[in-house]
N, C-alpha and C positions, 0 to 999 in steps of 0.2 A: 701119324694117326694109326692106332692099332686096328687090327681086323675086327675086334669086338666093337670098337667105336663106330667103324664104318658100317657094320651090320645094323647096329642100333639106329644110326642116322637114316639109313635106307629104309628101315622099318617104319620109323616115325614119319618120314616124308610120304610113305605110301598109305598111312592109316587115315589121312584126312578124307580121301575120296571113299574109302571103305565105310567110314563112319557116316559120311553124308548119304551113302546109299541106303543105310539102315533107316535114316530119317524118312525116306520117301514112302515106305510102307506099301500097301496094296495099290495096284493100278486103279486110277479113277477115270471117270468119263472125261471126254475131251473138254477142255476148259474154255474154248473159244466163245461158246454161247454165254457163259457166265461173265466173261470179260466184256462182251458186248452189252449185256444188261447193265453192268456197272458203268460202262462208258469210258473207262480209264484203263490204259495199259501201264502197269508198273514195271519200270526197267531199272536195273541196278548196274552200278559201275563203282570203281574205287574213288573217282574224283582226284586221283593222284597221278595222272598219266598224260600230261600236256604234250602235244596239242589235241590228243584224242579225247580226253575228258579231264576237266580241272575246274576249280572254283575261281571265278573272276573277282574283281574288286567289289562288285555289287553283291557278292555272295551267291551268285547264280552258277549252276553247273553247266558249263558250255564245252564246245569242242566237236570234233568229228563224230564221236560215238553218240552223244545226245542228239545231234542234228539228224543222224541216220535213224535212230530210234524214234524220234518225234515224227519224221516224215513217214516212216512205216506205219505208225499209229494213225496218223492223219488219213492215210489212204485206206485204212481199215475202218474209218469213221469213229476214231477214238481220240480222247485226250491222252496226254502223257504225264505220268508222275515219275520223277527221277529220284531214286534212292541211292545214297552213297554208303558204302560199307567197306570194311577191311577186305583186301583181296583174298587173304588166306581162308576166310570163312564165307566167301561169296557163293560157292556151290551149295554149301550147307544151308545158307539162307534161301536159295532158290528152292531146294527140296523141302524146306520147312514152310513153303508158301508165303514167304515174306514179300515176294515180288513175282512177276509173271515171266520175266526174261532177264538175261544178263546181256547188255549191249556195252561191253567194256573191253574190247580188243582181246578176247579170250582165244588163245590158240586151240585149234581143233586137234586133239590127240586121241589115240586109241583108249588110253586109260580113262579120260573124261567121258568118252563116248559110251562107256560101259554103264554110266549112271545118269547121263543126261543126253538130250538130243540137240542137234545143231541145225540152225537155218543159215544158209550161206555156203561158202565164205563170202564176206563182204569186203575184205581186202587181203592182201598178201604181203608178208614181210619175212624176215629171217633173223636168227640169232646173230648178234654181233658183240665183239669185245672191244672195249675202249679203255684207253689210259690217257694221262696228260701228255700233251705234246712235249717232245724232248725227253720223255722218260727213258730210262735204260731198259725198261721192259718192252721188248719189241716183237717177241715171238710167243706163240701159245705154250711152248715148252717152259718159258719163264714163269708161267702161272703156278707151277709146282711150289715155288718159294714165295708166292705173293699172297696178299690179302685181297680177296675178291668180293665185291659187293653185288648183291642181288635183291630183288623185291621178294619179300616173304610170300610163299605160296605160288609163285610163278613157276612155269616149266623150267625156266633158267636156273632156279634154285636147285631143282632136282638134278639137272644136268651137271651143275658145278659140283654138287656133292658126290655124284657118281664118278667124277674125275678125281676125287680125293682132295679138292682144293680147300684152303683155309677160308671159310665162307662167313661173311657178315651180312645179316638181313636187315632190310629197311621197309618202310611202309609204302614207298612209291618212288617214281623217277626223280622228282625234285630233290628228295633226300639223297638218292644215289649220286646225282650229279654234284651236289654240295659236298658230300663226303669225299668224292674223288678229287674235286677241286681243292679241298682243304688238306689233302694228303692222308686222310684217315683210312682210305683203301687204295690199293695200287692199281686196280682195274675194276670195271663193272661189266656185267653181262646183261644185255637188254635187247629187245627188238631194235632193229637198225633204224627204222624211219624216224621215231621221235628224237633220238639222239642226234642223228644227222641233221635234222631240222634245227635243233638247238645250236649245233656247230655253225650251220649256214647263217643263222641269225646273229652270229657273233657273241652268243651268250657264254660259250665255253671254247677253249682252245684245246682240242682233244685229238688223239691219233687212234687209228683203227689197228688192232692186232688181227692179222689174217687168221681165219678159222676155216680150213679146208673142209671140215666135216659138216659145216652148217648148210642146211638146205631150206628152200622157200617153204613157208608154212602158212596156211590160211587162218584168218581170224573169223570166228563164227559167232552167231547169236545163240546163246544157250537157253533152252526151255526144258521143262520137265518131260520125261518120257511119256509115251502113249497119248500124245496130243497131235495126231496127224492133221486135223482140221486147222488148228492154230498154226502149225508149221507151214501148211500149204498157203494159208492166208498171208502170213508174214513173208514167205518166199515169193509169192505173187507180187506183193507190194515192192519188195526189193528188186525183183527182176524188172518191173515197170519203171522204177527209178533209174535203173541202169540204162534202159532203152530210151527213155525220153530226155536224157541229159541232166536230170535233177541230181543224180549221184555225182556226176562230174562237177557240177556247180558247188556242191558241198565239199567235195575233195579239193577243189581249187581254193576255196575259202580257207580251209583249215590246214591242209597239208601241202598245198602248192602244186597239185597235179594228180593225175589218175594213178591209183595204187591198187587197182584190181589185179 
């Protein structure tokens, strides 16, 4: 890859949040009162990230994220409306007022925190690299000559491009796993928990490539900036869930244990 190409890719990867920030416009009054008057909390997610959020056979969006979001809304005296949208445009949709919050396993990063606010974190994970079991690709150094699959718009895409890898992007985790299993990518980069659960369930026979630079990172609930009352109400509901055991019940059901 030429230096010019790397600069162009880095620029393009960074423009999405900048453009999203422009959508937000001037600061508005806190939105909690309006949401309560409406009686519904609109939450967004990709619907492409099992077991955290996905569409089941009944065409319902289910998983850890919608369960957490619905419980938070319930404790605030609200109904829940779930919106599914492509991950690479999800922050833009939030800032364009298409929904009130993103409860979709969004990693809390400094770059995102410049244009949105976070409630939480409500769980912790870290970046992991996976390949097919028995692959000759066994070290992170081998990724220099590999095709690496990532979800479009995730922090893992930005990281993989920064390393100079040959990157292919997909809509979500199901596609990533399928492409890896079919040999169309050599490795995938994703949060560790959902892939480890897929391996545990026997869905895929994969191996982990050790990544010494990966550190734990929190997943937060994204809301628009300048909403301290909304943030406080959601955080209070989340904290209460964690204290009274409801959070653990949800975690046990969807991910098999406590992931705080």
